[in-house]
C-alpha positions in Angstrom: -4.4 10.7 -18.9 -4.9 8.0 -15.5 -4.6 8.8 -12.7 -4.3 5.9 -10.1 -5.2 6.9 -6.6 -4.4 4.9 -3.5 -7.7 5.0 -2.0 -11.2 6.5 -1.6 -10.1 9.1 0.6 -7.7 10.4 -2.3 -10.3 10.2 -4.3 -12.6 11.8 -2.6 -10.7 15.1 -2.3 -8.4 15.3 -6.1 -9.0 17.8 -7.5 -11.8 17.8 -10.6 -9.9 20.3 -12.8 -7.1 17.5 -12.9 -8.5 16.0 -15.9 -8.1 12.2 -16.8 -9.7 9.2 -15.7 -9.1 7.7 -12.6 -9.0 4.1 -11.1 -9.2 4.1 -7.5 -7.0 1.1 -5.5 -9.9 0.1 -3.0 -7.3 -3.0 -1.6 -5.1 -3.8 1.4 -2.9 -6.1 0.0 -0.3 -5.9 2.7 -2.9 -7.5 4.7 -3.7 -11.2 4.3 -2.7 -13.7 1.6 -1.8 -12.7 -1.9 0.3 -15.7 -3.5 -1.6 -16.8 -7.2 -1.1 -17.8 -9.8 -2.8 -15.5 -12.3 -5.0 -12.6 -11.3 -8.4 -14.6 -11.8 -7.1 -16.5 -9.1 -5.5 -14.0 -6.7 -9.3 -12.1 -7.0 -10.6 -15.2 -5.8 -8.5 -15.7 -3.0 -8.2 -11.7 -1.7 -12.0 -11.7 -1.8 -12.3 -14.7 0.4 -9.8 -13.5 2.6 -11.4 -10.2 3.1 -15.0 -11.2 3.5 -14.1 -13.8 6.0 -11.7 -11.0 8.2 -13.9 -8.0 7.6 -17.1 -8.9 6.7 -20.0 -6.6 5.0 -17.4 -3.7 4.5 -15.8 -5.5 2.2 -18.7 -7.0 0.1 -18.6 -6.4 -3.6 -15.0 -7.2 -4.3 -15.7 -8.0 -8.1 -17.8 -4.9 -8.7 -16.0 -2.5 -6.7 -12.2 -3.4 -6.5 -11.6 -5.0 -9.4 -13.0 -2.9 -12.0 -10.6 -0.8 -10.8 -7.9 -2.9 -11.7 -9.2 -3.6 -14.9 -8.9 -0.1 -16.0 -5.2 -0.1 -15.3 -4.6 -3.1 -17.4 -6.7 -1.5 -20.1 -5.2 1.8 -20.8 -3.8 3.0 -23.7 -0.9 2.4 -24.9 -0.1 6.3 -26.0 -1.8 7.2 -21.9 0.5 9.1 -19.3 -0.3 7.5 -16.3 0.3 9.2 -12.8 0.4 6.8 -9.7 -0.7 8.8 -6.5 1.1 6.5 -3.7 2.5 7.1 -0.1 5.5 6.3 1.3 4.4 3.4 4.2 4.6 0.0 3.7 0.9 -0.2 2.8 0.9 1.9 0.1 3.9 0.7 -1.2 2.7 -3.1 -1.4 -0.7 -1.3 -3.5 1.9 0.6 -6.1 4.4 -2.6 -6.6 1.1 -4.7 -7.5 -0.1 -1.6 -9.7 3.5 -1.1 -11.6 3.4 -5.3 -12.3 0.0 -4.3 -13.9 1.5 -1.8 -15.8 4.8 -3.5 -17.0 3.4 -3.5 -20.4 2.3 -0.7 -20.8 4.1 1.5 -23.3 3.7 5.1 -22.1 5.1 7.0 -19.8 3.9 6.7 -15.9 4.7 9.1 -13.2 5.1 9.1 -9.9 3.0 11.1 -7.7 4.3 11.5 -3.8 3.6 13.6 -0.9 7.0 14.3 -0.6 6.0 17.4 1.8 3.3 15.8 4.4 3.8 13.9 7.5 3.9 10.7 6.8 1.3 9.2 8.8 -1.4 11.9 7.4 0.2 12.3 3.6 -2.6 13.1 1.2 -4.9 13.2 3.6 -2.9 16.3 5.0 -3.2 18.1 1.7 -5.1 20.8 0.5 -6.5 21.2 -3.4 -3.5 23.1 -4.2 -0.6 22.2 -2.9 -2.5 18.5 -4.6 -1.8 21.0 -7.5 1.7 21.0 -6.8 2.4 17.4 -6.3 0.9 16.6 -9.6 3.3 19.7 -11.7 5.9 17.7 -9.4 5.3 14.2 -11.1 8.3 12.2 -11.2 8.9 10.5 -14.6 9.5 7.3 -13.9 12.8 5.3 -16.2 12.2 1.8 -17.4 14.6 0.4 -14.8 12.8 2.4 -11.6 9.3 0.8 -13.1 11.0 -2.5 -13.6 12.4 -2.5 -9.7 8.8 -1.7 -8.5 6.9 -3.6 -10.8 9.7 -6.9 -9.9 8.7 -6.2 -5.7 5.5 -7.1 -6.1 6.4 -10.7 -7.3 9.2 -11.0 -4.6 6.2 -9.8 -2.3 3.9 -12.4 -3.5 6.6 -15.3 -3.2 7.9 -13.4 0.0 11.9 -13.1 -1.1 12.1 -10.9 1.4 16.6 -10.6 1.5 16.0 -10.6 -2.4 13.6 -7.7 -2.6 16.3 -5.4 -0.2 19.0 -6.2 -2.9 16.5 -4.7 -5.6 15.6 -2.0 -3.4 19.0 -1.0 -2.3 20.2 -0.9 -6.3 17.9 2.4 -7.1 18.1 3.7 -3.2 19.4 7.4 -4.7 16.3 8.2 -7.0 13.5 6.2 -4.7 15.5 6.3 -1.6 11.9 5.4 0.5 12.0 1.5 -1.0 14.4 0.7 1.1 12.7 2.0 4.5 9.2 0.0 3.0 11.4 -3.3 2.4 12.8 -3.2 5.4 9.5 -2.2 7.5 8.0 -5.5 5.7 11.5 -7.5 7.0 10.7 -6.3 10.4 7.1 -7.4 10.4 8.0 -11.3 9.7 7.5 -13.2 13.1 10.7 -15.3 13.9 11.8 -17.4 17.1 9.1 -16.3 20.1 9.7 -12.7 18.4 6.0 -12.3 16.9 7.1 -9.3 14.3 7.4 -5.6 15.2 3.6 -5.1 14.2 2.1 -7.1 17.2 5.4 -6.2 19.2 5.2 -2.5 19.2 1.3 -3.5 20.3 2.4 -5.5 23.2 4.6 -3.2 24.3 2.1 0.1 24.1 -0.8 -2.2 25.7 1.9 -2.5 28.5 3.2 1.0 29.2 -0.2 2.0 29.0 -1.6 -0.7 30.9 -5.0 -0.3 28.6 -6.8 -2.7 25.9 -8.8 0.8 25.1 -8.3 0.5 21.5 -8.7 4.3 20.2 -5.4 4.9 22.7 -3.6 1.6 21.3 -4.2 2.8 17.9 -3.2 6.4 17.8 -0.3 5.1 19.8 0.7 2.6 17.2 0.2 5.1 14.2 2.8 7.2 16.0 5.4 5.1 16.7 5.2 2.9 13.6 4.0 5.4 10.9 6.2 3.1 7.9 3.4 0.2 8.3 0.6 2.9 7.2 -2.4 0.3 8.6 -5.6 1.5 9.2 -8.0 0.6 12.1 -8.8 -2.7 10.4 -5.9 -4.0 10.4 -4.8 -3.0 14.0 -7.9 -4.9 15.1 -7.2 -8.0 13.9 -3.4 -8.0 15.1 -5.0 -7.2 18.4 -7.6 -10.2 17.9 -4.9 -12.1 16.7 -2.7 -11.3 20.2 -5.9 -12.1 22.1 -6.4 -15.6 20.5 -2.8 -16.4 21.1 -2.6 -15.7 25.0 -5.6 -18.2 26.0 
């Protein structure tokens, strides 16, 4: 078995008696450029963006991030793959990418979602016993569902939002979380004088709370729009952009 875990936080609490190899997704593909003609080009683009915007915290992209994706690419054809991802857009974009990497995988692919957890906390809210329960309840993805998830990555790269919405609606009853995530992506796109929902929400919070204290703003942001799944680094970057735009 291969368990694909979305982030080191989940990896750190993953039950040791759930057997199998682990691949940790250490990316935030929702944030920054992703259009590329090859995986090799994508690695270079992502390394440059993360290093430029987040500095030393993302040093070692080719040592810490790429090798984990290579575990997915080299999974044996008879290997069962379990994808542990959450429903917010941050996690979903990473999942779409992973499913694209698995497009030629011949073995079974399962999806593990934190169904019983608050969307703001996801797997972080679950204890070891509950993680075991979710593993047992893992959902086998059909070929069509795998195709939809993988194709969403291609559409995300090209920013073809209307096609993505149409695709998400095709399997709405089986994968109902997709439509909400894709709609959140559409809402985040700036148009006219509207800066997109994440920035608009931050501007509303700062105006209502009459503060620029990051902790207060961040806690209110994740409470109002948990669907984006942004961490503190993403929100800080958005706030910095807002300040620059106001000058």
